[in-house]
N, C-alpha and C positions, 0 to 999 in steps of 0.2 A: 632139347628140353633138359634142364638140370633137375636134380633131386628136389631142391627147394621149390622150383616151379610146379612140380607134380603135387607136392604137398599143398601148395597154395590153391591149385585149381580143383582139388577134391570137393570142396563145398559147391563150387560152380557146377561140377558134373552132376551133383545131386539135384540142384535146381534145374539144370537143363533137362535131365531125365524126367523130372516131375512135370515140366511144362511142354516138353516135346516127346512124350512117352512113346509115340508111334514111330519116331525117327530112329535110324541107326546112328550110333555115335562111334566114330572111329578116332583113335588117338594115335599120333605118330610120335614115338619117343626113341631116344638113344637106347641101344640094346643094353647098356651098362646099368640103366635104372628101370628097365622094363618090369622087373619082378615086383617093384613097388605098386604097380597098378594092374598087374596081370590078372588078378582075380577080383577086380573092382566090378561090382554088379551094375554100375552105371555106364560101363563101356562095353559096346557090342563087339568091336573089332580093334585089335592092337597091331599096329605096324611098327616093327623095330628097324632102326637104321644104325649104321656104323658111321657116325659123322667124321671120325678121324681116319677112317680106312676106305672101304669099298664104296661108300655112299658119299664120298667127298668130291663130287664132280657135277657138272650141269647135266650130263647124261643120266646119272643116278637119280638126280632130282626129278628129271622127266619121267623115269620109270616109277618113282614113288607117286607122282601125280597121276599117272595112268592107273595105278593100283587104287588110289583114292576114288577115281571116277567109277570104278566097278561096283 
């Protein structure tokens, strides 16, 4: 997810929180832009990835998927 994408989804996260208040909202973002949303009150969990480095493989995507299921 790029910086512009994060900025554009911010209003959506507010609406999602309002309509699904009891749900946990997890966002997966590139570690380079994580600080933009790190303290967003509408996000319960933030998973950062390194798309150009260690998380650039099918195995890494599998592990990220496993983290999301928890």
